[in-house]
N, C-alpha and C positions, 0 to 999 in steps of 0.2 A: 368272349375274349375282346378286350378295348383297342379299338387301330390306334395306331400313332397319333398324336395331337396334332395340328394341322399349323402349319406358321404361316401367318400373314405376310404376304409378298412385299410388305412395305417393314415389316418388321428389323430384318438388317442393318437398313438404311439410319431408321429411329434409333436402333441402338448406337449403330458409330458415331451418329452426328453428340448423341448425350456423353457417351465414353469421350470424344474429344473434346469437349469441354470440361471436364475433372469427372466426372459425375463416374457412380459405382451400379453399375446395372447387374441384377440377378436374373436371370433366365425362370420364368417361372409358368409360359405357357403349358406346360405339360398337365400341370396342377388343372384336376378337372374344376370345372364352377369356380374359379377366379379370378384371375388375372392377368395378364401374357408378361410383366416385366415389376421389379421393384427397383425402385431408383431412390439411388444416396447422392444428394448433394449440398455442398455446406449446410449440414445437420440436419436436413429437411429428410422426409421419408416421402416418398409417393407410388402407389398402386398405377399401374398405366394397364389399361386394355388398348390392344393396337387391332382396329378396324380397317379394312382398305378403300372405305369411304365412308362418308355419313351416313347412309342411305341403309348401312351394313347395321343391323340390329344386335343387340346383345343376346344372348343364348338365354335360356329361362333360366339356366342355374348361374350364370353368372350376374342375370338382372336379380336373382334371390340374394348372392353373395355381396350383391351393389348395398344392397338395400336394409341388409342387416349389419353391413361393416358398420362396427364403432370407433374404429381407430383413424388413421390419415384420411384423407380426402381420397376417391377413386376416380380418376380419369378415363375418359374412353379417347383417345387420339387414332388423327388418322395420317400424320404428317410431321416432318422433321418440325416444322418451325411452330407445329402445337405443341410439341413435345418441349418445345426449347423455351415456348414462351412462360409454360406451367411452369419448369422447374428455376427459371430465370427471374421468375416473379417476386418482388417483393411478400415476408410473410403476411400473414394477417396481424393487423394490431389485437394486444390480448383484451 
């Protein structure tokens, strides 16, 4: 039987900051081998994996998911500032 998914210590702070600027946040951390949160902001979608530090590595399953994902970019964030910078950056030019 699988144990409960671990929540990163900084996840609540990051999610709260994203919601304060008007982003929609769907918690997906319980999905094994995927990402922690799905963020919608200004018509764009972001997949974010939250880690507590830059030294923390993706699990093998997370790495494999990221390598094979063909949709929205997969971002690894460790802080509120990183998450906000990603969603507030201008969209890439077509």
